[in-house]
N, C-alpha and C positions, 0 to 999 in steps of 0.2 A: 807083494800089496795087501792092504786089508781085505776080508772078503763082505760082500756085501748078502750075501743071502743070509733068510735068516735060522734063527740056531734054533737047532729038537722041543717040541712043543709035544708030547704025545696030544691029542686029540683030546682024551676022556681029562683031559686036563687043563681044559677052556670052559668056561674061562677062570685065566689065572687072578683064583679072588684072596685078599688078608692072609699072609699066613700061606698058607697051602701053595703046591705048585710044590717049581724047581726057585728053589733061592742059592743064590752061590755062591755065597762068601761068609763067612760068621755072623759080621752085622747086618741088619735086618737092621733098615727104614720101614713101615709100609706109609698110607695116606689115609689119614682120615682129619676132619675138623680139628681135629690137638697141633701135628705136624706140618701144615699145611698153614697156605695164603696162599689167597683165593681175586685177583684183581690187579693187587701191588705188588712189589720184591720186595723184600729184605733189606735193613737201613741196621746203620750203627750202632741202633736204640731198640733193633729186637734179640729175645733171648737165641738159643739157639736150642736146637728137640735132641739132636744127640751131640759128642766132642769127643773126634779120634786126634792119632796121632800123623803127623805124617808119614803119607804110605801107604794107606789102610783102605780099605777093598769096601765099599757099601753096596749093599744089592737094596735099590727103594724103588718103592712102588712106585710109580706117577700115574692122573689122572689126566685124560683128557677133559677140553672144559664140553664139549660138543654131547648137547643133549639135556646139558643142568643148564644153560643160558633160558634167562628172561624170553629169550623170541621165539627158543623149544619147549615154552610146558615147564621148566624148573624144574622138568619129573621126566630123569633117563628114561623109567620102567617103562612112561609113559609113551616117551620118544619114541624109541626101540621099540618096543612091541607096534609099533606103527607097521615097521618091517619085519615082521618076524619073528624079531626077536623075543623066548621065551621071560619070565620076569628071572628065570633065575640065569639068562643068560646074559646080565646085568650082570656090574660090578659093585657091590658088595658102597666099596667106598665112595662111590658114584653117585651113590643113591644116599649115603651119611652127611656128603658137602656137601649137596642138589639143600636136603634138605634144609642142613645147617646155615644154608645160608652167605656163609664165611661171615657169624656172627663174633666165633673167637676174637679178631679179628676184626666188627665190627664193615664187612663187605659193603660198600655200598655200590649196585648196580648203574645209579646214575652216573656217575664221579668214577670207578676202577676198571682196569681192561677184565679180557675174560680168562687168559692162563692161572689155574690149577697151581703152582712150585712145594715142594717138598723140598722141606728145612724150616730155617738155614741150620747147616747145620758147620760149628766149628772145629779147625786146626790148630795146634796145638803149635804153638807156637812162633803164625801169621801174624806180619807185622804191617804195614807201610812201606812201602818201594818194596816189598815181596812178588812175587808171584804165585797165582794159584793155580797150578796144571792139573786139571779135567779128563784123566784118563776114562770114553766108553769102551768097557771088557763086552759091554754083554747089552741087549740090547732083546727083551722076548718079548712080541704081541702078548697080552693077554686078552683082548676078543679077541673075533674073526667077524670084524669088522669096523671100518672105520667112514668118517663125516669129511665132505668137503664146502664149505659152506663160505654162502657170498653173500655180505650185508652191508649195512650200514652207510651201501652210497660208497663205499671204499671196493679199493679194489686197482688194475690197473688203467678197467673200463666205466669207473665210475661215471655216473652222470648214463652210466650203460647198461648195466647192468647193475640190481639183478634186469631182468622184461617185464618182471609183474612187480608190485607196489609188496611193502614185507623183505623179505627175508629168505635167498633160498638156500636150503640143508641137503645134497644129494650123498645119501646110500652108501656107497661101499663098500659089498664082500670080498673077504680074503677068498681065493681058493689054493688048488695049489695045478703046477705049472706040470701037465701028461708030456706033454710034448718034449716039453725042456726049449721053448724056446726064449727062455730067460734066461737062460744058468741047465743048473743041470736039473733028472726030470722028478717029484716032487718039491720041488719047490716054491714060496709064493708069491704070489701077485694079489694085486685088488680087481674087481672088477668094477662098471658100472655099461649100462647098456647104451644102446647109440640110442636108438627112442626111446622117454618116456615108458615104462610099463613094453618095451619090446625084446622081441627072445633075442636076441645078438647083440651080446660082448663085447668091453671093448677089454682085453688085458695090459696090462702091467707091470713092473719087476716093484716089490715091497725094498727099498730099503731104509728100513728104522734111526731111527733117528732123533733125538731131543732137541726142539727148536729153542729152547732153552735152558745157561747154561748163564748161572751167573757166580761173580763176589755180592756180599752187600754193596750199596753203595754209604758213600759216606755223611752225615750228619745223621738229624733226627727223622725225614721226613722218606718214608715208602715213594719210592717211582711208583708207575703206572705200569701197570705190567704191558705195553707193545713195543713202548720205542726204545728200540736194545743203543747202547753205551757206551765209556770205556768199563765198564761195571760187568758188560757182554750184558744176559737178558738173552732177551729176544732176538738174537742171530739171527734163526732160520740157516745154517748155514748144511744147505741141504750132504754135504758128502763129510760130516759130520756124523761117520758109520761107527759101528762098533771097531775099531782098533788106531782108532783115531783122539786125537788129543787138543785141548783147547785150552791154553796159556791166558789169561789173566791175570791184567795189575791189580794188585792186596790196595782197598780200597778202607780194610778198617781191622781190625787188632783182632784176629782167628780167624779170617779175612768172611767168614757164613758164606759156605755156601752154598745154589738150589738147583734145583734141575724144573724142572715141566714143560709142559708144550708138550705134549710129545705127538710121534708122524712118525706113519710105516713106508707114508712113502710124499717125496716134495719133487714137482720145478723146480730150478732155477728159477727166482722171480714172482716163485709162486701167486699167479695175476691174479687170480679171483678175493685172494684173500687170505686163504685156510689152505693147507695142507692137502691130504687126506689124515684127520686125523686122528687119532686114538691111542688107549693105555697103555705104556711098555713096565715094565719091569724090567733093571736097569743094573749093572754096579759100573759101577764107580771106581775109580782106583782116585786120591784127594793124595797131587807130590809136592810138596812146601818148596821153593827156588828164591831163595837166599839174593837178594838186591846184588852181591858183587856177580853172583854166579851165573845172574839173568841179564844182567848189564855185558858179560863177555860171550852172552851166547847171542842173545837179540836186540841190545843196542838198552836204549832206552822206549819200553811200549807206552804211543800213545794210546790203546784202544786196545782187542781184543786180537793175538792169532792163534793158527788153528796147524796142527802140524799132521801128518798125513804118514805116512813109510817113506815116499815116493817124493811127495812137495812141505815146503812152506810154505803157508798162508794168509799172512797178511792183511787186512780188510779197513776196512774207508769206512763213511758213515754220514752222513747227512740229511735233511729234508728235499736237497737241491741232490738229483742225482749223479750229474757233470759235476757237483762238489765233493760225490761219495766215489768215486772216481780219481778223482783229482788227492782226495785224501789216500785211495788208495794208492796209488802210484808210490805218491812219498813215504807212505810206511816203508813198501818195500825198497825203495831207495835207500833207506835212515835204515833200515832191517840189513841189506847184503853188504852197506857197508860196517857198519857195526862190526857181523858176523863175520864178513872176509877182509874184511878195508877196496874193497871197492870206488873208486872213483864218481865221486857221483853223477858227472855227466855217462861214464861208460857203463854205468850203472840203469841212469836210465833207457843209453842205447840197449845192450844187453833183457832190458824187458820188455821195449818195442819190438826187438826180434823174438825171443823163447817163450816169452811168458804170455798163459792168458786171461782176464777180467773179466770175470761173469760175477753178477749178476748173481746177488742173493736174495733179496728182495724187496717189490718195489709194494712194498703195502702195508707197511709198521709203523708210521709219519717218519719214522726216519727214514733214506732208504740201503740200500745194506751192496758196498763191494765186495769181491771177494779177488784173489788173486793165484796163480797157485808155477808157486819157485820150483822147480825141479833141482834138487839136490841134488843127483846124478850130474849135474854139468857139473859143476863144482869138488867133482870129486878129483884127489888129491890136488887139494889146492885147501893150503895152512887155514886152520882159526884163527882168528887175530886171539877168542882167549884161550887159545892151546887146549886141553882135551878139557879140563873142565865146562866150556859149547860145545861138545857133545850131549846131543840131549836123552831123555828115557828112549825115546823110540827108537832111533841111531843105533841105541846102546840092545832091544831089545830083536831086534831083527826077526826070527819066525820063530821064535819060543812060542811055545800054544801047551795049551794044558786044559781038560778037559773041567770046565767052568759049573754047567750043569753036574743037578743031585736028581736022586735018580724017586726025590719023592715028589704023587702024581695027589694032584685032587680027585675028590670024586667024581665018578664020571656024570653027566649033565650033560643034556640032550643040547645038540648046537642050531641057529637058527637054521627051520626050513632051506634058505634062501642059503644056507650057505655050505659048501661043504669041507667035511675032517682035512686038516692039515698030516703026509705022509713025511713022518721024522726025516729030519736029514739024520747024518752020519761022518759030517761035517765038524773037523774043533774045533774055535775062536782063537786064537791070539792072543794072548797073553799077559801084560808089559812085566817085566822085570822087577818083585819083588823089594828090589835093594834102591832106596829112597839116597839121590845125590847132598854130599857131607855138607852142612850150611857152611858158609863162605864169609862170611860174616856181615855185618848191613851198611855201615863204612860209604858215605857221598865219594863216588869221584872225583877229583879235586878238582875247581874250576881250572879254568880256560885258560885263557889268559890270551888273548889274542887283540889288542890293541896298547900302545902307551904312549902319550904325549904328551909334552910340557913340561919334562924334571922326570925325573925317578919317582919309579913305587911309595912312596909313604910305606913305612911302616904303621901294618898291620892292619894296615884299611884288607888285602883279602880275606883276610882273619875275619875283621869283622860283616861283609859280605857273607861268608862260607857259612857263617854263623845265623844270619841271616835267615838265608837259602835253607838248610836247617830248623831251627827253627817253622819257616813255611810251611814245610815239608812234616814237619808231626802234633806243626799245631798248637805247637808249646806259646800260649798268647801273654804270659808274664814275660818271653824270651821276647815277644814282634815288641811287644810295649816296651822295651827296655831301647831295642835298636831305636828308636824314634827319638825326638831334642824332644824336649820336656821343655813342659808352658802351651801358650796360644801361639804360636806363630809356625808352626808343621804341620804340613801342607801334601791331605796324600791325594792326588786326582785316579779318575776317570772316566767310563765313557759313563757311568751315572752319575757321576754330579764329583765333588771338592768336599772333603774333610775338612777340617778346623781344626788346629789345636791337635794336645796332644792326645786329650782324653774323649774326643767325639772321634780320634782314633782310629782309638783302645778298645770303645763304644762298638764297632762296626766291629775289630779284630772278633772280641768274643760274641756278639751276634751273632755270626754267621759259619761262626763251629765247620769251622776248617773250611779247606780249597782243595783240588785235586792239584794227584804231586804234577811240578817241571822241573824237565832237565837243565840246566846250564849248559847252552855251544858254545853262544859269543860269548866275551865279555869284554869291554873294551872300556881303556881308564883315563880322565882328560885329567890331567894336576890343572888348577887353578891357586891352589900358591899349598906350601907343606900341613897348612890343614885343612883342607878343602882341597875337597875332586868330585868333581864329574864323572860317573860309571849306571856304565850302557850295556845291557846286559841281555841281548834274543837268548829263546827259551822257548823249549818244546813242551807242554801240558800235556798229561799222563789222557786232558781227553782230544785232542788230537791240535793241527793249527800249529801258529805259531805266532806268541807270544813278543810286544818288546815294554823291560822296566827303565825307564831312565831315576837316576837318585843322582839326589846334592849331597855327599855326606861331610859334617863334619867332625872335625874331632875339635872333644870340649879342654877343659885344663888339666883335668885329667889324666890326657891321652885316649883318651873313646872313644873312639867310632862314632855315631847314630846322624841316622838320618834327619836329612832338615826338611826333604822336601821330594817327597816320588808319585810323581808320574805312568801307571802301568796301562799299557796297553794289550787289553784278550786282542786271544786269535777269532777274526770275523763266525759267532756266534753261529749255530746253526736256529734254525728259527722256537724264537721259542715258544713255546704252549701255551702261558702262560695270556701272553698276549694278542697271539694270534691265535684263529682255528684253523685254518686252511691260507698257503699263499703259495701266488706264482708268480709269471715272470711276463710279464703283469699275470692276475687274474683274470681280469677283462679288461681290451686296452680302448683306450679313448679312441675319438671322433677323428679320424686324419685327417687335417689341412684340404679347404676344396682349391683352392692357391696352389700357383706354381711360387718351386723353392725363386723367394729373393722379390719376390711380385711389392711385398711391402710387410706393415704387421702386420701379425701374425691376429686370424680374426675371436683365435680359441685362449678362451681366456684364463683358462686352465692347462694351456697346452706345458706338455712337458712336463708338470705333477703326478703327485700318484697319492692315493685315494683308499684310507684306513678304513671298511668298509664294518660300523657295530653288527655283533649276530643280530639281527634284530629285522634286518633289511632284503629281501626278497637279492641274491642274484642270481643273472640269469645259470643255469646248468648247475646250480649248487641250494641242499635245504638248506633252510633257517633254525638254527638247531635253541634262541633262545641264551643261549649257556648254559644249558642241561644235556649231557650225551646221552640222557636216553630219549629225552622228547627227537632229541635230531635226529638217534634210530631212526624212528619211524616217521619221520616226518618226508612226502616225499622232492623230489627237485624241482625246485622251480622253472617253468618255463622261460619269462622274461623279466628282468631288472625290476625293480623300483622304482617309480617318479621320477624322486630323491638323488637315485642313482644312478637313470638313466642321465639325467641331469646334467652330471659334474661328467660323467663319460662325453654328455655332449658337446662339454667345453674344450673337450682336450686330454681330460686329466685320463690315469691310467687305477682300476682299482689292484693295490694291490694287492691284498688277501680280504679277507670276512676275520676281523678284531676281536673277539672274546670277550663279556657283559656279563656284569653280576646275575645271577640266575634271575632273571623271565625277568632282568629289568631294575625288583622291588630289592631295590639296598642304592648309597651313595658314597660305599664303604668303598667299592671296588673288589672286593672279595670275595671267588669262586669256589666250593665248595668242594666241587668235580675237576678244575682246570691253575685249582690253586692262582695267587697274591698277583697282578700283575705288576716288577719293580715300578716308582715311583720313578719319571726320568731327572728329575733337581730337585729330592729329596733319597736321599741313601736309607734304604730302614723304617722307609713310612708308607701311608699305604697311600695309593693311586686318587681313590677316592673313585668314585659312581654314579652308575652305571654303566656312564661308555667309560669308562677303562682299559680295555686292548685300545681303543684307538685313539686315549689321551697320553695310551704309555706309546705309543709307536709311535707318535706325531713328539714326544717327549724326549724320548730316545733319538731322537733322528732319524728312526727307518723312513717315514712320511711322511709325506706334508701336510694332508688336509685326515680329517678323523671324521667317517661323518655319525651322526649323534642317535642319540632323543632326550628329553629332559623334561619329564614328569612332576619331577618334584626334589629338580637339580642335578639332575645329571651329566646338565655341559657344564654349567655352572664352577661346581662342585673341583671338577675332574680342570677344566681350567683353573678355577682355586690353586689350588692341593702343587699341582705343575708349573706352573706359573707360564699356562696357557690364555691364549685370546681364545676364549668360547661364546656363541651365540643360541638360545633360546630365542626361536621363529616365533611370531605372532601365532599363536592356537590359528589353526585350517589358513594357515596361508600356504604350506608347501602338504600337497598330499599327502594322504596316509595308505595310500592303497602299496597293497604290498612289504607293512610294515609290520611284523608281533608286532602285539600290543597289549600296555597295560589296562592304564587308566583313558581311557577315550576322550572322558570330560580335560583334561592334560595333557596329555599328551600331546611332542610337540616334539616337530626333531627338528636337529641341529649341528655346527660344522665348532672342530677346533684344530687353532695350530698355531702357528709363532708364532709371528705378525699379523698386522691388522691386513696388512698392503692384499694377503689372499686371502684370511676370514673374509676381506668388498669382495674380491671376485668369486670365491663359492656363493656372496648372495647373491649378487648377481647373476654368476649361472641359472640358479636357482628359480628368482625370483623376478630374475628380471631392476629395469631403474620404474618401475610404475609405483612398488609398494616405498620407496626407496623415501623422496624430496630431496635428494641430495646424491651429490657422486660419491664414490671412495674414496677420493684425495679432496675431497674438497672441507675448506679450511682456509682459517683460524674458525679453532670452535670457539670460542670467546661471544663469539654475535650469535650464532646459532644457538649456540646455550641462553645466553643473554634471552635470545628473543624470545626462546618454548621457556625457560626457566626453571631453576634447579633448587630441588627441595631436598633435605636429609631431616628423620625423626631421630630424634636425643636417645626417645624409650628405644626406638627397635635400636640403635648402638649400642644401650646401655649392655643389649643380652652378651655379648660376643665380649672371648675372655680379656683382657685389661692391658694385653699386648698389642692385638690386634683394632682395642677401641684406641689407643697412644699411635698408633700406626696409622689409622685411621684419618683423628685429625691434625695430626702429622703433612699428611699426607694434602685433605683440601688445602691446608693454610699455608702451603707452597703451592697449587696451580693456582690459588686465588691471589700468591704473588708472585707473581710470575705471566699475571693475565688470562691464562688460558681457560679460567673457569667465573662467572659472577658471584659472587659470596651464596652458601647456598641459602631458601629460606627455614621456616621453621614446620613444620607439618605432625598432625599427630595423626598417624596411623594405625598406630597401635591400639592404640583409643580406638578404634571402629570394629574390634575386639569384645570391646565390653571392658567388662571388669577383672577379665583374665589375661586381656589386653590381647596381645601377638598370642598366648595361648588360646586363646577361642578361635581366631582367625584357626589358625592349626590345630585344629581339636578339629572341626568343622572336616579342612579339607585332610583329614587320615579316613575317616570314616566313608564321608563318599571316596575317594579315591583306593581302598584296600575292600570295600562291598564292588569297584569293581573290576579291579584285580582277582578276583575269586569268582567276576559270573567271564571273567576273561577263560580263564586257568583252572575254577573249579574241580571242573570232569577230570580233565586230565591228571592234576593232583589225587585227588579222590581216589585211579586206578594209578594209581603207581608213589603208597605211598616209601616214605624212604629215598626220593630219587631228589629231593631238594636240604640242601642246608640249614640246622635245625633251626639260626636265627628267622632266614627266608622262610620255610616253611612256616614260622609264627605268628611272619604279620601275615603271611594268607591264611588263615585260621581265625584271626584276627576279621577277616572282613568274612570268612565264614559265619561267623558271630553274629554280623550286624544283622540285623532285626528290619525290614522293610521300613515300621513308621523310622527308629530310629535315622533311617537311611532322610526317609522324607523329608525332617525335625532337622539333617546337615544342611538337604539338598536346599531350605530356604534360611541358614542361617549363610550356606557363602552367596547365596542373591543377594540378601539386605546387605552380606560385606561388600558386594561386588560395587554396587550402587552406592552406596557407600565415600570407597575409594577413588573411586572414579571422581567423586563430589569432589576428593579430598585434591587428588594430586592431579586431572584434565591433562590440558598437555604439555605437562612437565616432568619435566627425568629427574626422578628420584633416587641416589642416589647410595647405596648400602656400600657392607663389607659383603660379597660373594657366598663369603662362610668363618663362623664363630669362630675359629682359630684357621694355623697351618697344618698340616697333613697331622694325623696323630703315629705315633711308630706302630710301627709292622705285627712288634711283641700287647699293645693297648686290651686288655680283658674288653668284653663283651661289654660293661657294666659301659666302659669308658666312650664309647665308641658309639654305645645308648645312648645318650649324654650328647657326642658332639652330632650326633644325626639328632636327635629333637633341637636342638640349639640352633644349628644350619636351618632346618628346615620352616622352623621357624622367616630367618630371614629369605628365601623363597619362595615358598606358599605368595606370598605377595602377588610377583610374576605367574606361578597358576592357579590364582583365582580368577582374575584382570581377563587372565587372554594374550599376556600383556608379553612384546618380546624383550629383554636381558640380554644385553651383551656383562662379561664379564671381564675384565682386561685386569693381567699383572704389572699394577704401576704401587705395588705397597709389598712389605718385607717385613717378616720381622726374627725372630732368635730361631724359632723349627722352622722357616724355609717361608715358598714366597705364598701371600693375602690376593686373593681377588680385588680390585674396584668396582663393582657390581653399578652398569647403570641401566635404571627401568625404565623401558622411556617408552608413548601410546601405539597404541597395537595401528602396524602399515608401518611403520616408524627404523626397520630393521633394517637397514642396509645405516638413515643417517644415522643411526646410534651408534652403527661401526665409524661410520666418517665422523660424529665425537667425540668416540674412544680414545681416538686415534691421534686425536689432533689432540689430546690432555696428553699423552705421550709423548710429543713432539715428534 
């Protein structure tokens, strides 16, 4: 068995400063600002800091983030000095990294995780499809102390701990075990007082390991350091002590391995948020296992696989702990099937009888579970892959060598609270230096599971196999050639439909590859000799099972190509671009007060779920405003905001808290910390904001109602971009208690839904019928609109893109022709802005909005430089620059404009496009986004200036996607407006 005692470190060698003390291998990688990433994990775009051959031993210095973080003062000398550690007892590389603040890679404390990782290290010859095996040979404590922290409203008991406001960091000193209660006399133990400042201590054994071991993720976006994934990362598996290995599916050429998050000790679960965190000097061996060999040993791995001398340790990862357990069980069954040929139902039974499933951690956003499959239970059972299925640790056995050198650091006085370690004489097991021979990269043959409708057409399976290989290596030209040319080919997935060869190819090129997948079943249904339906089930590297349905056709030259493809991916873990936190549910709606079967449910939203924008208070959770650094400092809400409570009282369940643009000061939908939520209607386009998370959650079908806000268009724009119904309510109609404000003069509450009926139910649940003047089901709309009158300003419509102008004119003409809409009259709304037209109105609006936004958040922003994305920070800076005289002049201009607009509009309904264009592409540059933003705000500011309600209805479409038709009605006409818009839709 691997030993878990701590290897010998002479007491006068503490701390193990860079380049000093025991260095076990010939290859040494120190930690410094130039060799570390802080808060993010490597991706394919990163350059390696070291390149080695497979089988190389590398000694690596790792640095704990504890003592470096902002909530600890960002000064490790001061932080640890407060616990009795002298300045010379603090690691110099930790001080350098804290002082550098991660500037090598631009660490953003508000957006990035806490972990410091050393690397990446390239392994020559590593390619996607291979496995990289990281074997921890040795783990030396670099200091005789550690820290356990509870912060950010995180941990198993989030909302209950910390007991005090802010973060709690517990200093844990290292001592030696004189009595040998936890091993042999002289072994290291960690200590904590039973009572703060008290004399009596609890002692526990140290079992050093690395919380983070991983390979770079595919693509050019560095993953956040907290959630683990198929690439490994923050797996936090406490049994990965010296003498154990972690097998990781290689995602990018060279693998780009890294290590970090060093732990002295951790209980399974890591319940408080962190383990006993402290810096280690580790020696790691990096072995490369070629794809064919990896398949023979373990099958197709969906994620990290750990291995000890006694156990194979499959893992499961998911935001939902129950799903993580299921994923781990599936991984274990797959492993037993691939390695020993065990029938799946028998493997399931064996696991139930003989295998422990342990919780790795419950605190890393994505929870982890690992299983311990005893290798001894299969003694004498032949391996499916023969001799090559024997792993490194199987061959090592009890081989041992001394990997500790005689060098030592200069004598340093230990902290008064820390007693020196008595060196142990035990040696560490070291893996065999011989790496397995490469066995080639060829994919296994596709498994033809069933065939019907005729003989298997010649060349079809070869074409399918070539397509799968092109996917594996992200060969964009080959993928493009696999689809039929022309405008008729289709690719469909949960994000939407791509029509035409060019659109599909552009998507492929923009995506930058996808996780590998293994085809498990292949079913062919022959339609005719030149046409076949192919259905494959696959196991993606990220876990779960996917299904792909393709219609293949043979061209005149005999080449098979895909005409139509439907991709059904596995149910993903919670997308943190969309959601900040999700429950099951997070908050339950009011139960029915009547007996079952007693009649219609009195709860208008019974059975519906809600995504709450991260501006509203939800009892038991803090409000984050889309800014992680702000979230970290906020208290937990004792009660929910009235807007939330109204939906709960109507029977809806709050599924979770959804993301927002930072402090809601954007209409693009981008968030510098959490990323950009996907557009549920237009793949590859921005979602619109700032109610981006709720909008995407609704458009993707993850929830029924998005509760958001609208200051300058933050309901109407995402509704327009994603083909949703969205209502900005009359200003002041919904209480804003429990709502994090932006610009109170314009802030309103609103909802996003997929249909008018649900939107009407949300309005009635919150406002009742008092302000409506009509029921949501009122129809036909013609007489209602005719009674009020409908108006259009051609000058306003002229400011939008040409395709939106055409769609607007065609939609109005069609609605008039069908009798749903009276012929609109022309009005001169833009003239209210004077010679500048809409730009004049917008200028006044933006001055007042930005000035109020700075008053709301300016003090916090000043105290947290760098916490916001540059574009959002620039908007706040503009607000800071507004002088009192300029604000007073703008307010006077708005008051005059409001009076003039009321006179022009009266009780009539104004029709405008909800946005100036369809959703811009994700990769649109900042200038394009700003241009679209300015044009759209010219449309949306009319409702903001007047305080009128406005509904966006998904009644228009252009080549780039949906565009909303916006109805702006009199104050107090919210529900009537929804009913009128619903009737227009028919």
